[in-house]
C-alpha positions in Angstrom: 0.0 0.0 0.0 1.1 3.5 -0.7 -0.7 6.7 -1.5 -1.5 5.1 -4.8 -3.9 2.7 -3.2 -5.8 5.7 -1.8 -6.2 6.9 -5.4 -7.8 3.6 -6.3 -10.7 4.3 -4.0 -11.4 7.6 -5.8 -12.4 5.5 -8.8 -15.6 4.7 -7.1 -16.7 8.3 -7.6 -15.8 8.1 -11.3 -13.9 10.5 -13.4 -10.9 10.7 -15.6 -8.7 12.0 -12.8 -9.3 8.9 -10.7 -8.5 6.7 -13.7 -5.3 8.5 -14.4 -4.2 8.3 -10.8 -4.2 4.5 -10.7 -2.7 4.0 -14.1 -5.8 3.5 -16.2 -5.3 6.4 -18.5 -7.0 9.8 -18.8 -9.5 11.7 -20.9 -13.1 11.0 -21.9 -12.3 8.3 -24.3 -10.5 6.3 -21.6 -13.4 6.8 -19.2 -15.8 5.6 -21.9 -13.6 2.6 -22.8 -13.2 1.5 -19.2 -17.0 1.9 -18.6 -17.7 -0.2 -21.7 -15.3 -2.9 -20.5 -17.0 -2.9 -17.1 -20.4 -3.3 -18.7 -19.1 -6.2 -20.7 -17.7 -7.9 -17.6 -21.1 -7.5 -15.8 -23.1 -8.6 -18.8 -23.7 -12.1 -17.5 -23.9 -14.7 -20.3 -22.6 -12.3 -22.9 -19.2 -12.0 -21.0 -16.6 -14.7 -21.6 -16.1 -17.1 -18.7 -12.5 -15.8 -18.2 -13.9 -12.4 -17.2 -16.5 -13.7 -14.7 -17.7 -11.0 -12.3 -20.0 -11.4 -9.3 -23.3 -9.5 -9.0 -23.0 -6.1 -7.3 -24.8 -7.4 -4.2 -22.7 -10.6 -3.9 -22.4 -11.9 -0.4 -20.5 -15.2 -0.7 -20.0 -17.4 2.4 -17.1 -16.7 4.7 -14.0 -19.0 4.7 -14.0 -22.0 6.9 -10.4 -21.1 8.0 -10.0 -19.2 11.3 -8.9 -15.6 11.2 -5.2 -15.0 11.5 -3.7 -11.5 11.9 -0.4 -10.9 10.0 1.7 -7.8 9.6 3.9 -6.1 7.0 7.3 -5.0 8.4 8.4 -1.4 7.7 11.6 -0.6 5.8 14.8 -0.6 7.7 16.1 3.0 7.8 17.9 5.4 10.1 14.7 7.4 10.6 12.4 4.4 11.3 11.1 4.0 14.8 11.7 0.2 14.7 15.3 -1.1 14.8 15.4 -4.9 14.1 19.1 -5.7 14.3 21.5 -5.8 17.2 24.1 -4.6 14.7 23.0 -1.0 14.5 25.1 -0.4 11.4 22.8 -2.5 9.2 21.0 -0.1 7.0 21.2 2.0 3.9 24.9 2.1 3.2 27.8 4.6 3.0 27.3 8.1 1.6 29.8 10.7 0.3 29.1 13.9 2.2 25.5 12.5 2.5 25.2 12.1 -1.2 25.5 9.0 -3.4 28.8 7.2 -3.9 30.3 5.7 -7.1 29.5 2.0 -7.7 33.1 1.0 -7.1 33.4 2.7 -3.7 31.3 0.2 -1.7 30.1 -3.3 -2.5 26.7 -4.7 -1.8 27.8 -6.1 1.6 28.8 -2.6 2.8 32.6 -2.7 2.5 33.9 0.8 1.9 36.9 1.0 -0.5 37.2 4.8 -0.4 37.9 7.1 -3.3 40.8 9.3 -2.3 42.5 10.6 0.8 40.3 13.7 1.1 36.9 12.0 0.6 34.7 11.9 3.7 32.1 9.1 3.9 29.1 8.9 6.3 27.1 6.1 7.6 24.0 6.5 9.8 23.6 4.3 12.9 20.2 2.9 13.5 19.2 4.2 17.0 16.2 2.7 18.8 13.8 5.2 20.2 13.6 3.3 23.5 17.2 3.8 24.5 18.0 6.3 27.3 20.3 9.2 27.2 23.9 8.0 27.8 23.3 4.7 26.0 26.7 3.3 25.0 27.4 1.9 21.5 30.7 0.3 20.5 31.6 0.0 16.8 34.3 -2.4 15.6 35.7 -2.9 12.1 38.8 -3.9 10.1 40.6 -1.9 7.4 42.3 1.4 7.0 41.4 5.1 7.4 40.3 7.2 10.3 36.8 6.6 11.6 35.1 8.9 14.1 31.5 9.9 15.2 29.5 12.7 13.8 27.9 15.5 15.8 25.5 14.4 18.6 27.1 11.5 20.4 29.9 11.9 22.9 33.1 9.9 21.9 34.1 8.0 25.0 37.1 6.1 23.5 38.9 5.5 20.3 41.5 3.0 19.1 42.4 1.4 15.7 39.3 -0.5 14.6 37.2 0.4 17.7 35.3 3.4 19.0 32.7 3.7 21.9 30.2 6.5 22.0 27.4 7.7 24.3 24.1 8.8 22.7 22.0 11.8 23.7 18.8 13.2 22.4 18.7 16.7 21.1 16.1 19.0 22.8 12.6 18.3 21.5 13.6 15.1 19.7 12.2 11.6 20.4 15.5 9.9 19.8 19.2 10.3 19.6 21.0 10.3 16.2 24.4 9.1 15.4 26.6 8.5 12.4 30.1 7.5 11.5 32.6 9.5 9.5 35.4 7.7 7.6 38.3 9.5 5.9 41.5 8.3 4.2 40.3 4.8 3.4 42.8 2.9 1.3 41.3 0.9 -1.6 43.5 -2.1 -0.9 42.4 -2.1 2.8 38.6 -1.4 2.8 36.6 -0.8 5.9 35.0 -4.2 6.5 33.1 -6.2 9.1 31.5 -3.1 10.6 29.5 -3.9 13.7 27.9 -1.3 16.1 26.0 -2.6 19.0 24.7 -1.3 22.3 26.2 -2.3 25.6 23.1 -4.2 26.5 23.1 -6.5 23.4 23.4 -10.2 24.3 26.3 -11.9 22.8 25.3 -13.8 19.6 21.9 -12.2 19.3 21.0 -11.3 15.7 17.7 -9.4 16.4 17.0 -6.9 19.2 14.7 -8.2 21.8 12.6 -5.0 21.9 11.8 -5.4 18.2 11.1 -9.1 18.4 8.8 -8.7 21.4 6.9 -5.9 19.6 6.0 -8.1 16.6 5.4 -11.3 18.5 1.9 -12.5 18.2 1.4 -11.8 14.5 0.8 -15.0 12.6 2.3 -14.0 9.3 5.2 -11.6 8.4 5.2 -10.0 5.0 8.7 -8.9 4.0 7.9 -6.7 1.0 9.6 -3.6 2.3 12.5 -5.6 3.8 13.1 -7.0 0.3 13.1 -3.5 -1.2 10.5 -4.8 -3.6 9.3 -1.5 -5.0 12.7 -0.5 -6.2 12.3 -3.2 -8.9 16.0 -3.7 -9.3 17.6 -6.7 -11.0 19.0 -9.4 -8.6 20.8 -12.7 -9.1 21.6 -15.4 -6.6 25.3 -14.6 -6.9 24.8 -10.9 -6.0 22.1 -11.2 -3.4 22.6 -9.9 0.1 23.8 -12.4 2.6 24.0 -12.4 6.4 27.6 -11.1 6.0 26.4 -7.8 4.5 25.2 -4.7 6.3 23.5 -2.9 3.4 19.8 -3.1 2.8 19.6 -1.5 -0.7 18.9 -3.4 -3.9 17.4 -6.7 -2.8 17.1 -5.8 0.9 18.1 -8.0 3.8 19.4 -11.5 3.7 16.8 -14.2 3.0 18.3 -16.2 5.9 17.5 -13.4 8.3 13.9 -13.1 7.2 13.4 -16.8 7.6 15.1 -16.8 11.0 13.0 -13.9 12.3 9.7 -15.6 11.3 11.0 -18.8 13.0 12.0 -16.9 16.1 8.4 -15.6 16.7 6.7 -18.7 15.3 5.1 -16.9 12.3 4.7 -17.9 8.7 6.9 -15.8 6.2 5.5 -14.1 3.2 7.9 -13.2 0.4 7.6 -11.1 -2.7 9.6 -12.5 -5.7 11.5 -9.8 -7.5 10.1 -9.1 -11.0 13.7 -8.9 -12.4 15.3 -11.9 -10.9 16.3 -15.0 -12.9 15.1 -18.6 -12.5 18.2 -19.6 -10.6 17.3 -16.9 -8.0 13.7 -18.1 -7.7 14.8 -21.8 -7.5 17.5 -21.2 -4.8 15.2 -18.9 -2.8 12.6 -21.7 -2.8 15.1 -24.3 -1.7 16.4 -22.2 1.1 12.9 -21.6 2.4 11.9 -25.2 2.0 14.9 -26.5 4.0 14.3 -24.0 6.9 10.5 -23.9 7.1 9.5 -25.6 10.4 7.0 -28.4 10.3 3.4 -27.2 10.4 4.2 -23.8 9.0 3.5 -22.2 5.6 5.3 -19.8 3.3 3.2 -17.3 1.3 4.7 -16.3 -2.0 3.7 -13.7 -4.6 5.4 -12.2 -7.7 6.0 -8.4 -7.5 4.1 -5.9 -5.3 0.8 -4.4 -6.5 1.3 -5.1 -10.2 -2.2 -3.6 -10.7 -0.8 -0.3 -9.6 1.2 1.7 -12.1 2.5 3.9 -9.3 5.2 1.2 -9.0 8.0 0.5 -11.5 7.2 -3.3 -11.7 3.6 -2.6 -12.7 4.8 -0.2 -15.5 7.3 -2.8 -16.6 4.6 -5.5 -16.6 2.3 -3.3 -18.7 5.1 -2.6 -21.2 5.9 -6.3 -21.5 2.2 -7.3 -21.8 1.7 -4.8 -24.6 4.9 -5.9 -26.4 3.8 -9.5 -26.2 0.4 -8.6 -27.7 -1.5 -10.0 -24.7 -4.0 -7.2 -25.1 -4.3 -3.8 -26.7 -5.8 -2.4 -23.5 -2.9 -1.4 -21.2 -4.7 -2.5 -18.0 -5.6 -5.9 -19.4 -2.1 -6.3 -20.8 -0.7 -5.5 -17.4 -2.8 -8.0 -15.5 -2.4 -10.7 -18.1 1.4 -10.3 -18.0 1.2 -10.5 -14.2 -0.7 -13.7 -14.5 1.8 -15.1 -17.0 4.8 -14.2 -14.8 3.0 -15.6 -11.7 2.5 -19.0 -13.5 6.2 -19.0 -14.4 7.5 -18.2 -10.9 5.1 -20.5 -9.1 5.9 -23.4 -11.4 9.5 -23.2 -10.1 8.4 -23.0 -6.5 6.0 -26.0 -7.1 8.8 -28.2 -8.3 11.0 -27.3 -5.4 8.2 -27.9 -2.9 7.0 -31.2 -4.6 6.3 -33.6 -1.7 6.7 -30.9 0.9 3.6 -29.2 2.5 3.3 -25.5 3.3 3.5 -23.6 0.0 0.8 -21.0 -0.4 0.9 -19.3 -3.9 -0.7 -15.9 -4.0 -1.8 -13.5 -6.7 -2.7 -10.0 -5.6 -5.1 -7.4 -7.0 -6.9 -4.2 -6.3 -9.7 -4.1 -3.6 -11.5 -0.9 -4.7 -12.4 -2.2 -8.1 -12.9 -5.9 -8.8 -12.4 -5.9 -12.6 -8.6 -6.4 -12.4 -9.3 -9.4 -10.1 -11.7 -10.8 -12.6 -9.2 -10.4 -15.5 -6.3 -11.8 -13.4 -8.2 -14.9 -12.2 -9.6 -15.5 -15.6 -6.2 -15.8 -17.3 -5.8 -19.3 -18.7 -4.2 -21.7 -16.2 -3.6 -19.1 -13.5 -6.0 -20.9 -11.2 -3.9 -24.0 -11.5 -0.9 -22.2 -10.0 -2.2 -20.2 -7.1 -4.0 -21.0 -3.8 -5.2 -17.5 -2.9 -6.4 -14.2 -4.2 -5.3 -11.3 -2.1 -6.4 -7.6 -2.0 -5.7 -4.7 0.3 -8.9 -3.5 2.0 -7.7 -0.2 3.5 -10.3 2.2 4.9 -9.9 5.9 5.2 -9.8 9.1 3.1 -7.2 11.6 2.0 -8.3 15.0 3.3 -6.6 18.3 2.7 -6.9 21.7 4.2 -6.8 22.9 7.8 -10.5 23.5 8.3 -11.5 19.8 8.7 -13.1 18.9 12.0 -12.4 15.8 14.0 -15.9 14.6 13.5 -15.7 15.0 9.8 -12.7 12.7 9.7 -14.4 10.1 11.8 -17.6 10.2 9.7 -15.8 9.9 6.4 -13.6 7.1 7.7 -16.7 5.2 8.9 -18.4 5.8 5.6 -15.4 4.4 3.7 -15.2 1.4 5.9 -18.8 0.5 5.0 -17.8 0.8 1.3 -14.6 -1.3 1.7 -16.6 -4.1 3.1 -18.8 -4.3 0.0 -15.8 -4.1 -2.3 -14.1 -7.0 -0.5 -17.2 -9.1 -0.8 -16.9 -8.8 -4.6 -13.3 -9.9 -4.6 -14.1 -12.8 -2.2 -16.8 -13.9 -4.6 -14.3 -14.0 -7.5 -11.8 -16.0 -5.4 -14.5 -18.5 -4.5 -15.7 -18.8 -8.1 -12.3 -20.2 -8.9 -12.2 -22.2 -5.6 -9.4 -20.1 -4.1 -8.8 -18.6 -0.7 -9.5 -14.9 -0.3 -6.9 -13.1 2.0 -5.3 -9.7 2.2 -1.7 -8.7 1.5 -2.1 -5.4 3.3 -4.8 -3.5 5.1 -5.9 -1.3 8.0 -6.7 2.4 8.2 -5.4 4.9 5.6 -6.5 8.2 7.0 -4.3 10.9 5.4 -4.1 14.5 6.6 -1.2 16.3 5.0 -2.1 19.7 6.3 -2.9 18.9 10.0 -0.5 16.7 11.9 -2.1 17.5 15.2 -5.6 16.4 14.0 -4.1 13.2 12.5 -2.4 12.3 15.8 -5.7 13.0 17.7 -7.6 10.7 15.3 -5.0 8.0 15.5 -5.0 8.0 19.3 -8.8 8.4 19.7 -11.4 6.0 21.2 -13.1 6.3 17.8 -10.1 4.8 16.0 -10.2 1.9 18.5 -13.9 1.3 17.7 -13.2 1.5 14.0 -10.5 -1.1 14.3 -12.7 -3.3 16.4 -15.4 -3.1 13.8 -12.9 -3.7 11.0 -11.2 -6.7 12.5 -14.6 -8.1 13.7 -15.9 -7.7 10.2 -13.0 -9.7 8.7 -13.4 -12.5 11.3 -17.2 -12.7 10.8 -17.6 -12.2 7.1 -14.3 -13.4 5.7 -12.1 -15.4 8.0 -8.6 -16.5 6.9 -5.5 -14.3 6.9 -5.7 -10.5 7.2 -2.3 -8.7 6.7 -2.0 -5.2 8.2 0.4 -2.4 7.1 2.7 -1.9 8.9 3.9 -3.0 12.4 5.8 0.0 13.8 6.2 3.4 12.4 5.8 7.0 13.6 3.0 9.3 12.5 4.3 11.8 10.1 4.1 13.4 6.6 0.3 13.3 6.9 0.1 9.5 7.2 0.1 7.0 10.0 0.6 3.4 8.7 1.9 1.9 11.9 -0.3 -0.2 14.1 2.0 1.2 16.8 4.4 4.2 16.7 7.2 2.6 18.8 8.6 -0.7 19.9 7.6 0.2 23.4 4.0 1.1 22.6 1.4 -0.9 24.5 -2.3 -1.7 24.0 -3.1 0.7 26.8 -1.6 3.7 24.9 -2.2 2.6 21.2 -5.8 2.2 20.1 -5.1 0.1 17.0 -2.8 -2.2 18.8 -5.3 -2.6 21.6 -8.0 -3.7 19.1 -5.5 -6.1 17.5 -4.6 -7.8 20.8 -8.2 -8.1 21.8 -9.1 -9.7 18.5 -6.4 -12.3 18.9 -8.3 -13.5 21.9 -11.3 -14.6 19.8 
């Protein structure tokens, strides 16, 4: 989910602007063409079976599977409020004066080769919001050059390959910040094996206990952001990130780490296969998961993120490929057909690897606000033979601008949208059941957006009304749908007009976080 998903909801009100926003074109001719296609999909016997659509008032039976609440994990970044790793240096890489570096200056694992004696390189340290002032962090490394700390921390000691610092919050800030500065690095002796950890980190621990405890209880972990899926970059098995690396760009964190985290909290992993990977990557990824998946657990696998949504590079690429292949002259249909084709290819590889092994759940994802893409996707020849579930993202909430919006207006509009989302989900559930597939979500939750009024957004997010909305939302899914509901995302601070996190901090509790309170209570059903 991004702001593009919000645009999809605007389509319900009609209009060329809404169509353009979600990648369906613009102008009156496009509106007419899409309208004509929708009419043909709803024309009953006149429509081809491959484009089957449920009646507008469809109310298919709920799943027989019990409800499970899963979560998407937020990106790993120095500004994020969740810090997963005990090695606080794991993150976005080295920068030259906080700008990009040449490709030959650092490798994918985070080794810094330098680019001249006068070049100064920076690397942010991931600082948990929960640590107190005076928190001590020790960094160790091998290689050449002079490494020191940036402004903010107090340097306590320094020796070749080792520094210790104490962290302090600046006035008015919720956390301390820290970074390293490296100068005079010799290319033949790169900075390697960088490890920065707090004085309270247990020896041998890979993940911070505060982070692990904050996500414990979720039944499925979707790693879309951890895999850096939306960058849509090429990746091979030989160049993938491993547990030896500290960079999270390109293909994100190590596959081994994602599996290990899911295993540590007893959750099922959900992976997004990169659109631009090769078959060797898909095959070896599947083998690694198969060999490390505990008995009785499942792995959810999909190809690309939100291929229905041309706000993302992978979706635009799929559309170009679908048109080039002649799958359809209509861009949206070509995009969904190409997605189906790619999904069949990727899932066929996973199926062979998992032959004789239980636990594989093959997923195809589509738009929640408009069920036509789901109908086109599911109707593609042979797709139904290679997936187990159709997933959508039933977010509820409006984007509202201006500073003259009242609290009650926000609550009323959000409630109104929740009512509509329930109806839209029923149509997608009917399509999934028509093809004898599970209906689940890949993302979901509230999507209230108030760019112009941070204080009002925070009031809404922490209000009793948000708690009641979440209780209704989760209760609706349990009662009418069942099966897996994935929320977005676990932990992130309110800011920039949006509030995706189910909690703002690792230390948040059900008592002080309305959404988290509703989630914990729903787990008790």
